[in-house]
C-alpha positions in Angstrom: 29.1 0.4 -15.0 28.9 -1.0 -11.1 26.7 -3.5 -9.8 25.0 -0.9 -7.4 25.0 1.6 -10.2 23.4 -1.0 -13.0 20.7 -1.7 -10.0 20.2 2.1 -9.0 19.3 3.0 -12.7 17.1 -0.4 -13.1 14.9 1.0 -9.8 14.7 4.6 -11.5 13.2 3.3 -14.6 11.1 0.6 -12.6 9.3 3.2 -10.7 6.0 4.9 -11.6 3.9 6.8 -9.4 0.2 6.6 -10.3 -1.7 10.2 -10.9 -4.1 10.8 -7.8 -7.0 11.3 -10.0 -10.2 12.8 -8.7 -10.4 11.3 -5.3 -14.2 12.1 -5.2 -14.8 10.6 -8.3 -13.3 7.5 -7.5 -15.3 7.5 -4.1 -18.6 7.8 -5.9 -17.8 5.2 -8.6 -16.8 3.0 -6.3 -18.5 3.2 -2.8 -21.3 0.6 -4.3 -18.9 -2.2 -3.8 -17.9 -0.8 0.1 -14.2 0.4 -1.4 -14.5 3.5 1.7 -15.4 0.5 4.5 -11.3 -0.1 4.3 -11.5 -3.8 5.8 -15.2 -4.3 5.0 -16.0 -7.9 3.5 -18.1 -8.7 0.5 -18.5 -11.1 -2.1 -15.0 -10.8 -3.5 -13.4 -11.5 -0.1 -9.9 -12.3 -0.6 -8.1 -15.5 0.8 -7.6 -15.9 4.6 -4.2 -14.9 5.5 -1.1 -16.7 5.0 -1.7 -18.7 2.2 1.0 -18.8 -0.6 0.2 -18.4 -4.0 1.5 -21.6 -5.9 4.3 -21.0 -8.0 4.5 -21.8 -11.6 7.8 -23.4 -12.6 10.8 -21.8 -13.5 10.7 -22.7 -17.4 7.1 -21.6 -17.6 8.1 -18.0 -16.7 7.7 -15.6 -19.5 10.3 -13.3 -20.2 9.6 -9.4 -20.9 8.3 -6.8 -18.5 5.6 -7.1 -15.9 3.5 -4.6 -14.4 2.8 -4.4 -10.8 0.3 -2.1 -9.5 0.8 -1.5 -5.5 -0.3 0.5 -2.8 1.9 3.4 -2.0 2.5 2.0 1.3 4.4 -1.1 0.2 7.1 1.4 -1.9 10.1 0.5 0.0 9.3 -3.3 0.7 8.4 -3.7 -3.2 11.7 -1.9 -4.3 13.3 -4.8 -2.5 10.9 -7.7 -3.6 11.4 -6.6 -7.1 15.4 -6.3 -6.9 15.4 -9.8 -5.7 13.0 -11.5 -7.9 15.0 -10.0 -11.4 18.0 -11.0 -9.6 16.4 -14.7 -9.8 14.8 -14.1 -13.3 17.3 -12.0 -15.0 14.6 -12.3 -18.4 11.7 -10.5 -16.1 11.6 -6.8 -15.9 9.3 -5.8 -12.9 7.6 -2.2 -13.4 6.2 -0.7 -10.0 3.0 1.5 -10.5 2.6 3.1 -7.0 -0.5 5.2 -5.9 -3.4 5.0 -3.0 -5.4 1.5 -3.6 -8.4 3.4 -4.7 -6.8 4.9 -7.4 -5.1 2.0 -8.5 -8.2 -0.4 -8.6 -9.7 1.9 -10.6 -7.0 2.0 -13.2 -7.1 -1.5 -13.5 -11.0 -1.8 -13.4 -10.9 1.1 -16.5 -8.4 -1.3 -18.4 -5.2 0.0 -17.6 -2.4 -2.6 -18.4 -1.1 -4.3 -15.1 -0.2 -7.8 -14.6 -0.3 -8.1 -10.4 -2.1 -5.6 -8.0 -1.0 -5.4 -4.4 -3.6 -3.5 -2.2 -3.4 -1.8 1.4 -6.9 -3.4 2.0 -9.3 -6.1 0.8 -11.9 -3.7 -0.2 -10.0 -2.2 -3.1 -8.9 -6.0 -4.0 -12.3 -6.7 -4.0 -13.3 -4.3 -6.5 -10.7 -6.0 -8.8 -12.1 -9.5 -8.2 -15.5 -8.8 -8.2 -15.1 -7.3 -12.0 -13.4 -10.7 -13.0 -10.2 -9.1 -13.0 -8.4 -11.1 -10.7 -8.5 -14.3 -8.8 -7.3 -16.3 -5.9 -6.4 -13.0 -4.2 -3.8 -13.7 -1.2 -3.3 -11.7 2.0 0.0 -11.6 2.6 0.6 -8.6 5.3 -0.9 -6.5 7.7 0.0 -2.7 9.0 -1.3 -0.7 11.8 -1.5 3.5 11.8 1.2 5.3 14.3 1.1 9.3 14.6 4.1 11.1 12.9 5.0 14.2 13.6 8.3 16.3 12.5 11.6 15.7 13.9 11.6 18.0 17.1 7.5 17.7 17.6 7.0 21.2 17.8 3.4 20.9 18.3 3.9 18.6 21.4 2.1 16.1 20.1 1.8 13.0 22.7 -1.3 10.8 21.6 -4.0 10.7 19.2 -6.4 13.0 21.3 -4.0 15.8 20.2 -5.2 15.7 16.6 -8.8 17.4 17.7 -6.5 20.7 18.8 -7.5 23.2 16.5 -4.4 25.1 16.4 -2.4 22.1 14.7 -2.0 21.5 11.2 -3.4 17.9 10.5 -3.2 15.8 7.4 -4.6 12.5 7.2 -5.4 10.4 3.7 -8.2 11.0 2.0 -11.4 8.4 2.9 -11.5 6.7 -0.4 -7.8 5.1 0.3 -7.4 2.4 2.9 -4.6 4.5 5.0 -7.7 7.5 5.3 -10.4 4.6 5.9 -8.5 3.2 9.1 -7.6 6.4 10.3 -11.5 7.7 10.0 -12.5 4.3 12.0 -9.9 4.7 14.4 -10.9 8.3 15.4 -14.6 7.4 15.3 -13.6 4.4 18.0 -11.7 7.0 20.2 -14.5 9.6 19.8 -11.7 12.0 18.5 -13.3 14.7 16.3 -9.8 15.5 14.1 -10.2 18.4 11.9 -7.2 17.4 9.2 -6.3 20.8 7.2 -5.4 18.4 4.1 -6.8 15.2 2.6 -3.6 13.7 0.8 -4.7 10.6 -1.8 -1.7 8.0 -0.3 0.3 7.5 2.6 3.2 8.7 1.1 1.8 11.8 0.7 0.7 12.6 4.2 4.2 11.6 5.2 5.6 13.7 2.7 4.1 16.9 4.3 5.0 15.8 7.7 8.9 15.4 6.6 8.9 19.2 4.9 7.2 20.4 8.1 4.1 21.3 6.4 1.9 19.9 8.7 2.8 19.3 12.9 1.4 15.8 12.7 -0.2 13.0 10.2 -1.5 9.7 10.6 0.4 6.6 8.4 1.5 3.4 8.7 4.1 2.3 11.1 6.1 0.8 8.5 5.9 4.6 6.6 7.2 6.0 10.1 10.2 3.3 10.3 11.4 3.9 6.7 11.2 7.6 7.2 14.2 7.6 10.0 15.3 10.6 12.0 13.4 12.9 9.3 10.6 12.7 11.5 9.4 11.3 15.0 6.9 8.4 15.5 4.4 8.2 18.1 2.8 4.7 18.9 -0.9 4.2 18.9 -2.2 1.6 21.4 -5.8 1.7 20.2 -4.7 1.2 16.6 -4.0 -2.4 17.2 -7.5 -3.0 16.7 -7.7 -1.1 13.3 -5.4 -3.5 11.2 -5.2 -3.2 7.3 -4.8 -6.4 5.4 -2.8 -6.4 1.9 -4.1 -9.1 -0.5 -2.3 -9.5 -3.9 -3.1 -11.3 -7.1 -2.4 -12.2 -10.5 -4.5 -10.3 -13.0 -6.7 -12.3 -15.0 -5.6 -10.1 -18.4 -2.1 -10.4 -18.0 -0.2 -11.3 -20.9 2.5 -12.6 -19.0 0.3 -14.6 -16.6 3.2 -17.1 -15.1 5.4 -14.4 -14.5 2.8 -12.4 -12.4 2.1 -15.5 -10.8 5.3 -16.1 -10.4 5.9 -12.5 -8.4 2.8 -13.2 -6.5 4.0 -16.4 -5.4 7.7 -15.1 -4.3 6.1 -12.2 -2.3 3.9 -14.9 -0.5 6.6 -17.1 -0.2 9.5 -17.1 2.7 12.1 -14.8 1.0 8.8 -12.4 0.5 7.8 -12.9 4.5 11.4 -12.1 5.0 12.0 -8.6 3.4 8.1 -7.9 4.7 9.6 -8.4 8.1 12.3 -6.3 7.7 10.0 -3.0 6.5 8.1 -3.6 9.5 4.8 -5.4 7.9 3.2 -7.8 10.1 2.4 -11.4 9.2 -1.4 -11.8 7.5 
């Protein structure tokens, strides 16, 4: 098998998509700790941006598999980061469990086996930290929203205000996940009364609706617009600069391979991790 084919096989084995679950139940269960606030702060606040996770010595890193729960918007970047980390540490395999940050936080709190958690906002991480399941969470990236329309833009959409047009089919993230909380805040700040036709469990689900032309427009992260290429068109939203999602990462306290988990978190927050995140369009902390 060629090196490329071997890498593809490893990626296919690595990737898991987290089930969306009952978003209403997630919202009710986690509202008390401020999950729906998107970027709200609280007793479990994460560390300031730009801090690096301390890396254990190479000979202390355990062998085997570590499972990384990561926000759906991190899919492409974390696939690349996992490839690079595995190349450095051939005895460690990374499994990515990807989905909405709210659902992932609930799974971690419920006892799902995981070694690392990377969320698309600080509130889901605070849920895990406040439960005593993570320490030293560090913000490693930022992201902002952008309008996305199918190639050709048949709805003739030019700006955020078009989301209030009743004849258009609109997809947004559910407010219980960071992209939905950010969208709700942005629309509220701009005084736009959008009437979405569908609320999706994560940002990749919104993007998919646009790519397959099931909706006329959606709000996703700028990184998702970039990853979709010619399948869609992105429309910048200047006001989105005031609604920034901060992405924290932490090794989980109950990881059976704590040094390997810490090593991956350190890799993401280190110089090579920053280069990869830049490549995929994520902003600096």
